[in-house]
C-alpha positions, 0 to 999 in steps of 0.5 A: 500500500502507498501513502502520499504525504504532503507537508504544509501544502500551500497551493490548492491547484497542486493539491487538487491535481495530486488528488487526481494523480493518486487516483490515476496511479492507485491504490494510494492514500493521500494525507495532508500535514498542517496545510498552509491554507486552512480552507484549501480543500474548498478553494475554487482552484482545488475544486477545479483541479480535482473535478471528477474524483469527488469520491476520493476527497472523502478518503483524503485525511488532514492531520496536524503533524508528520509523525501522526501521518506516519504512525502506522507506516512501515517504511518512509521515503522522503523526496528532497534535493538536499541530503541530511545528517547520516542519510544518503541522498539516493537517485530516484532512478536507482531507488524506485525498484526497491520502493516498488517492491516494498509497495507490492509486499504484503503488510507494507504501508509505504509513505512517500513524503513531499515537502512544502512547495516553496521551502521543501522538506525541513530537517525535522521532517527529513529525520522521520524518513528512512530514506531520502531520494532526489528526482534528477532533472536537467541542469537547465531547470532543477526545480520540479512542480509539486504535482509533477514530482508526485506524478513522476514518483507514482507512475513507476509504482503503479500496478502493484495489485500482485502482492508479494508475500513476506517471509513467514513469521514476520511483519513490517513494523509500524511507526508506533511499534518502532517508537515503543521499541526505541523508548524501551531500549533507551529505558533499559540500556541507557537508563539502567545498564550504561555505567556513566552519563557519557555511555548512556548518551552514546547508547541513546544516539546509537539506538536512534541512528540504528533503530530509526532507519533499519528495516526491522520486522515485528519478530525482531522487535519481539526479540528485543522486548523479550531481552529487555524483560529478561533484564527486569522490564515490564514497560508498556507503551503508555509508560513512555507517553505512547498511545498506540491505536492498532488496527484489526490486522496490526500487532499491539506494540507491547506484543511486537 
């Protein structure tokens, strides 16, 4: 399953066009994060550009934060022209086959994240992505219109009706499950096992660096949680301020 996520979108024409594009190359969800214009979805230009896909508007969601938009996603790909921190900026021409395979894999929910039309993706948004990708263009003009960029990305991912089963015993982790795993590991390994504040800080950074980006399945998380429980932990997501809302086919984070 694919989900297009637009961060702080400002243009009603762009969003209207993108709503049509996700219908062209679906199945695909569309989520808007904190739109610049609160009335964007009733703007005449949005209605003009989304004409013919009114039913899809009922499924469009608007949320306050990117973290909320990604909470049930298993893999997050951000589209930007700039590399950030330890994430290598990949060429979409080389990355698209891996992303296509994930989109066609049973149990995967892949988020494709795009930044604001004027400012692009900020550093906090980029930090929530597992992979950063750049759509290469001619050096004569390197800026892509947002709706065009979404179209370029979705077209090669179209046609994932044939689902690829994953290996028995494992399921991709959602964002909520990943956050619980990181909090649990920090609580025990950094908070109780580390012998000094310096070591604890190093351990926390390692957990963020490795467990935020690594392709972890629920069975992997289960093994780590069992190890933490063997060290005396009885922690649940609520102990870390997490309030998971698993769907009917989603394993509870404390059981992951």
